MITOR-11075 format. One record per residue: x, y, z of N, C-alpha, C, CB in turn; chain. Coordinates in Angstrom, 3 decimals, always signed. Glycine has a CB too. Example, Ala and Ser with C-alpha at 12.3 -4.5 7.8 and 13.67 -1.06 7.14 Angstrom:
BEGIN
+----------+----------+----------+----------+----------+----------+----------+----------+----------+----------+----------+----------+-------+
!      n_x !      n_y !      n_z !     ca_x !     ca_y !     ca_z !      c_x !      c_y !      c_z !     cb_x !     cb_y !     cb_z ! chain !
+----------+----------+----------+----------+----------+----------+----------+----------+----------+----------+----------+----------+-------+
!  +13.190 !   -5.690 !   +7.800 !  +12.300 !   -4.500 !   +7.800 !  +13.200 !   -3.300 !   +7.800 !  +11.308 !   -4.473 !   +9.046 !     A !
!  +12.850 !   -2.250 !   +7.080 !  +13.670 !   -1.060 !   +7.140 !  +12.900 !   +0.030 !   +7.870 !  +14.084 !   -0.598 !   +5.725 !     A !
+----------+----------+----------+----------+----------+----------+----------+----------+----------+----------+----------+----------+-------+
REM end
This chain:
BEGIN
+----------+----------+----------+----------+----------+----------+----------+----------+----------+----------+----------+----------+-------+
!      n_x !      n_y !      n_z !     ca_x !     ca_y !     ca_z !      c_x !      c_y !      c_z !     cb_x !     cb_y !     cb_z ! chain !
+----------+----------+----------+----------+----------+----------+----------+----------+----------+----------+----------+----------+-------+
!  -15.906 !   +2.626 !  +12.724 !  -14.709 !   +3.391 !  +12.755 !  -14.463 !   +4.224 !  +11.027 !  -13.377 !   +2.167 !  +13.236 !     A !
!  -13.587 !   +4.910 !  +11.429 !  -13.703 !   +5.719 !  +10.086 !  -12.191 !   +5.220 !   +9.293 !  -13.821 !   +7.686 !  +10.432 !     A !
!  -12.699 !   +4.955 !   +8.296 !  -11.126 !   +4.743 !   +7.522 !  -10.094 !   +5.575 !   +6.960 !  -11.235 !   +4.124 !   +6.496 !     A !
!   -9.292 !   +6.136 !   +7.267 !   -8.364 !   +7.248 !   +6.991 !   -7.601 !   +6.946 !   +5.647 !   -7.330 !   +7.439 !   +8.219 !     A !
!   -7.771 !   +8.559 !   +5.049 !   -6.988 !   +8.190 !   +3.392 !   -5.605 !   +8.543 !   +3.659 !   -7.575 !   +9.248 !   +1.848 !     A !
!   -4.574 !   +7.969 !   +3.613 !   -3.311 !   +8.059 !   +3.791 !   -2.358 !   +8.847 !   +2.262 !   -2.947 !   +6.458 !   +4.188 !     A !
!   -1.934 !   +9.404 !   +2.611 !   -1.403 !  +10.362 !   +0.949 !   +0.222 !   +9.427 !   +0.940 !   -1.068 !  +12.982 !   +1.205 !     A !
!   +0.453 !   +9.789 !   -0.375 !   +1.789 !   +8.995 !   -0.415 !   +2.904 !   +8.723 !   +0.329 !   +2.295 !   +9.296 !   -1.143 !     A !
!   +3.218 !  +10.045 !   +0.981 !   +4.565 !   +9.858 !   +1.613 !   +4.498 !   +9.030 !   +3.133 !   +5.228 !  +11.417 !   +1.808 !     A !
!   +2.712 !   +9.039 !   +3.547 !   +2.736 !   +8.278 !   +4.405 !   +2.758 !   +6.400 !   +4.207 !   +1.711 !   +8.848 !   +5.017 !     A !
!   +2.107 !   +6.531 !   +3.097 !   +1.999 !   +5.138 !   +2.466 !   +3.440 !   +4.803 !   +2.607 !   +1.396 !   +5.050 !   +0.840 !     A !
!   +4.135 !   +5.675 !   +1.994 !   +6.219 !   +5.262 !   +0.823 !   +6.382 !   +5.183 !   +2.483 !   +7.768 !   +7.198 !   -0.682 !     A !
!   +6.184 !   +5.391 !   +4.112 !   +6.853 !   +5.701 !   +5.035 !   +6.509 !   +4.210 !   +5.954 !   +6.452 !   +7.227 !   +5.581 !     A !
!   +5.304 !   +3.569 !   +5.551 !   +4.721 !   +2.699 !   +6.022 !   +5.146 !   +1.379 !   +5.694 !   +3.631 !   +2.913 !   +5.802 !     A !
!   +4.930 !   +1.110 !   +4.663 !   +5.357 !   +0.065 !   +3.745 !   +6.757 !   +0.309 !   +3.473 !   +4.547 !   +0.022 !   +2.458 !     A !
!   +7.414 !   +1.096 !   +3.560 !   +9.271 !   +0.869 !   +3.477 !   +9.893 !   +0.996 !   +1.884 !   +9.774 !   -1.024 !   +4.071 !     A !
!   +8.304 !   +1.739 !   +0.941 !   +8.909 !   +1.046 !   -0.458 !   +9.125 !   +2.803 !   -0.728 !   +7.595 !   -0.218 !   -1.814 !     A !
!   +9.988 !   +2.592 !   -2.067 !   +9.972 !   +4.209 !   -3.230 !   +8.459 !   +4.827 !   -4.167 !  +11.245 !   +3.777 !   -4.804 !     A !
!   +8.465 !   +5.906 !   -4.173 !   +7.075 !   +6.155 !   -5.068 !   +7.338 !   +5.056 !   -6.465 !   +6.920 !   +8.159 !   -5.672 !     A !
!   +8.327 !   +5.549 !   -6.707 !   +8.615 !   +4.371 !   -8.571 !   +8.524 !   +2.945 !   -7.743 !  +10.946 !   +4.513 !   -9.776 !     A !
!   +8.378 !   +2.464 !   -6.403 !   +8.609 !   +0.904 !   -6.871 !   +6.921 !   +0.830 !   -6.114 !  +10.360 !   -0.301 !   -6.000 !     A !
!   +6.069 !   +1.564 !   -5.575 !   +5.007 !   +1.405 !   -5.342 !   +3.688 !   +1.642 !   -6.668 !   +5.027 !   +2.187 !   -4.223 !     A !
!   +4.328 !   +2.336 !   -7.556 !   +3.980 !   +2.455 !   -8.813 !   +4.082 !   +1.363 !   -9.727 !   +4.591 !   +3.374 !   -9.247 !     A !
!   +5.328 !   +0.871 !   -9.630 !   +5.564 !   -0.459 !  -10.155 !   +4.704 !   -1.676 !   -9.648 !   +6.929 !   -0.751 !   -9.894 !     A !
!   +4.556 !   -1.520 !   -8.254 !   +3.710 !   -2.842 !   -8.171 !   +2.113 !   -2.339 !   -8.267 !   +4.044 !   -3.740 !   -6.593 !     A !
!   +1.720 !   -1.308 !   -8.264 !   +0.465 !   -0.776 !   -8.226 !   +0.111 !   -1.521 !  -10.162 !   +0.528 !   +1.352 !   -7.811 !     A !
!   +1.040 !   -0.901 !  -10.635 !   +1.046 !   -1.316 !  -12.225 !   +0.797 !   -2.819 !  -12.411 !   +2.532 !   -0.970 !  -12.962 !     A !
!   +1.556 !   -3.685 !  -12.004 !   +2.011 !   -5.704 !  -11.595 !   +0.401 !   -5.695 !  -10.899 !   +3.962 !   -6.287 !   -9.847 !     A !
!   +0.167 !   -5.196 !  -10.371 !   -1.526 !   -5.230 !   -9.455 !   -1.135 !   -5.836 !   -7.993 !   -2.995 !   -6.573 !  -10.332 !     A !
!   +0.228 !   -5.614 !   -8.153 !   +1.218 !   -6.108 !   -6.812 !   +0.546 !   -5.511 !   -5.189 !   +3.078 !   -5.249 !   -7.079 !     A !
!   -0.421 !   -3.963 !   -5.515 !   -0.686 !   -2.939 !   -4.284 !   -1.571 !   -2.654 !   -4.808 !   +0.158 !   -1.795 !   -3.785 !     A !
!   -2.460 !   -2.180 !   -3.706 !   -3.781 !   -1.401 !   -4.233 !   -3.557 !   -0.064 !   -4.818 !   -4.797 !   -1.162 !   -3.085 !     A !
!   -4.334 !   +0.032 !   -5.358 !   -4.558 !   +1.189 !   -6.354 !   -4.989 !   +2.093 !   -5.327 !   -5.669 !   +0.974 !   -7.647 !     A !
!   -4.531 !   +3.899 !   -5.576 !   -5.151 !   +4.498 !   -4.998 !   -6.463 !   +4.997 !   -5.445 !   -4.469 !   +5.171 !   -4.706 !     A !
!   -7.040 !   +6.149 !   -4.210 !   -8.013 !   +6.716 !   -4.858 !   -8.162 !   +7.868 !   -5.250 !   -8.791 !   +6.581 !   -4.411 !     A !
!   -8.407 !   +8.449 !   -5.943 !   -8.450 !   +9.532 !   -6.920 !   -9.089 !  +11.417 !   -5.969 !   -9.803 !   +8.741 !   -8.344 !     A !
!   -8.113 !  +11.928 !   -5.258 !   -8.686 !  +12.406 !   -4.498 !   -9.351 !  +13.874 !   -5.256 !   -7.789 !  +12.431 !   -3.352 !     A !
!   -7.963 !  +14.695 !   -6.044 !   -8.462 !  +15.545 !   -7.043 !   -7.643 !  +16.000 !   -8.161 !   -8.900 !  +16.584 !   -6.468 !     A !
!   -7.360 !  +16.625 !   -8.668 !   -6.659 !  +16.888 !   -9.774 !   -5.402 !  +15.679 !  -10.005 !   -6.125 !  +18.407 !   -9.591 !     A !
!   -4.678 !  +16.396 !   -8.834 !   -3.397 !  +16.073 !   -8.985 !   -3.336 !  +15.328 !   -7.437 !   -2.345 !  +17.452 !   -9.364 !     A !
!   -4.118 !  +14.710 !   -7.033 !   -4.141 !  +14.265 !   -5.531 !   -4.222 !  +13.330 !   -5.669 !   -4.964 !  +14.591 !   -4.595 !     A !
!   -3.475 !  +11.637 !   -4.793 !   -4.664 !  +10.705 !   -4.349 !   -4.171 !  +10.348 !   -3.377 !   -5.171 !   +9.568 !   -5.137 !     A !
!   -4.476 !   +9.284 !   -2.586 !   -4.729 !   +8.636 !   -1.282 !   -5.530 !   +7.258 !   -1.504 !   -5.570 !   +9.656 !   -0.321 !     A !
!   -4.791 !   +6.691 !   -0.477 !   -5.080 !   +4.727 !   -0.316 !   -5.964 !   +5.101 !   +1.187 !   -3.012 !   +3.240 !   +0.037 !     A !
!   -6.686 !   +3.962 !   +0.909 !   -7.589 !   +4.007 !   +2.192 !   -6.313 !   +2.960 !   +3.618 !   -9.613 !   +2.895 !   +1.632 !     A !
!   -6.634 !   +3.464 !   +4.557 !   -5.569 !   +3.336 !   +5.452 !   -6.038 !   +1.521 !   +5.568 !   -5.649 !   +4.562 !   +7.060 !     A !
!   -6.970 !   +1.134 !   +5.283 !   -7.310 !   -0.096 !   +5.703 !   -6.450 !   -1.347 !   +4.394 !   -9.213 !   -0.068 !   +5.784 !     A !
!   -6.746 !   -1.071 !   +3.392 !   -6.080 !   -1.497 !   +2.520 !   -4.492 !   -1.731 !   +2.530 !   -6.440 !   -0.802 !   +1.715 !     A !
!   -3.817 !   -0.564 !   +2.546 !   -2.475 !   -0.498 !   +3.230 !   -2.561 !   -1.407 !   +4.497 !   -2.077 !   +1.057 !   +3.642 !     A !
!   -3.122 !   -1.434 !   +4.794 !   -3.225 !   -2.367 !   +6.396 !   -3.148 !   -3.806 !   +6.031 !   -4.868 !   -2.169 !   +7.376 !     A !
!   -4.496 !   -4.199 !   +4.845 !   -4.313 !   -5.727 !   +4.525 !   -3.350 !   -6.281 !   +3.729 !   -5.337 !   -6.199 !   +3.975 !     A !
!   -2.594 !   -5.051 !   +3.135 !   -1.389 !   -5.057 !   +1.976 !   -0.093 !   -5.929 !   +2.804 !   -0.814 !   -3.133 !   +1.477 !     A !
!   -0.106 !   -5.176 !   +3.887 !   +1.086 !   -5.621 !   +5.037 !   +1.448 !   -7.006 !   +5.427 !   +0.740 !   -5.098 !   +6.348 !     A !
!   -0.342 !   -7.262 !   +6.267 !   -0.792 !   -8.161 !   +6.919 !   -0.653 !   -9.560 !   +5.766 !   -2.259 !   -7.666 !   +7.473 !     A !
!   -1.140 !   -9.050 !   +4.634 !   -0.632 !  -10.533 !   +3.699 !   +0.801 !  -10.513 !   +3.304 !   -1.472 !  -10.722 !   +2.138 !     A !
!   +1.410 !   -9.324 !   +3.397 !   +2.844 !   -9.394 !   +2.769 !   +3.576 !  -10.524 !   +3.790 !   +3.716 !   -7.703 !   +2.775 !     A !
!   +3.118 !   -9.760 !   +5.439 !   +4.165 !  -10.711 !   +6.118 !   +3.283 !  -12.263 !   +6.172 !   +4.652 !  -10.031 !   +7.909 !     A !
!   +2.456 !  -12.624 !   +6.007 !   +2.132 !  -14.230 !   +5.690 !   +2.480 !  -14.585 !   +4.779 !   +0.972 !  -14.714 !   +5.608 !     A !
!   +2.693 !  -14.496 !   +3.345 !   +3.615 !  -14.363 !   +2.586 !   +4.956 !  -14.463 !   +3.047 !   +3.423 !  -13.393 !   +2.062 !     A !
!   +5.901 !  -13.894 !   +3.589 !   +7.036 !  -13.823 !   +3.781 !   +7.443 !  -14.833 !   +4.912 !   +7.301 !  -12.535 !   +3.964 !     A !
!   +6.169 !  -15.301 !   +5.943 !   +6.600 !  -16.279 !   +7.110 !   +6.127 !  -17.700 !   +6.586 !   +5.835 !  -15.877 !   +8.683 !     A !
!   +5.439 !  -17.868 !   +5.735 !   +5.252 !  -19.120 !   +4.911 !   +6.366 !  -19.443 !   +4.333 !   +4.276 !  -19.058 !   +3.908 !     A !
!   +7.129 !  -18.189 !   +3.375 !   +8.198 !  -18.350 !   +2.475 !   +9.621 !  -19.107 !   +3.358 !   +8.515 !  -16.736 !   +1.825 !     A !
!   +9.412 !  -18.555 !   +4.391 !  +10.242 !  -18.784 !   +5.541 !  +10.403 !  -19.855 !   +6.216 !  +10.000 !  -18.116 !   +6.326 !     A !
!   +8.746 !  -20.933 !   +6.539 !   +8.722 !  -21.942 !   +7.099 !   +8.161 !  -21.617 !   +8.506 !   +9.946 !  -22.527 !   +6.992 !     A !
!   +7.924 !  -20.652 !   +8.387 !   +7.377 !  -20.321 !  +10.026 !   +5.928 !  -20.591 !  +10.238 !   +7.550 !  -18.670 !  +10.477 !     A !
+----------+----------+----------+----------+----------+----------+----------+----------+----------+----------+----------+----------+-------+
REM end
């Protein structure tokens, strides 16, 4: 299976966070770092974003006692 590269707008839509929030979370180590694609372009591996979403849902469920 090929791991797609997601550009920032796709990532924002998938995780429901703004650009500023994404970059703050990256700096804190709370979100996967992007891969540099060019001089002014970055992207995230789709699998890394999916893993982050899955872990986030597990954390939410655990904190809610589910």
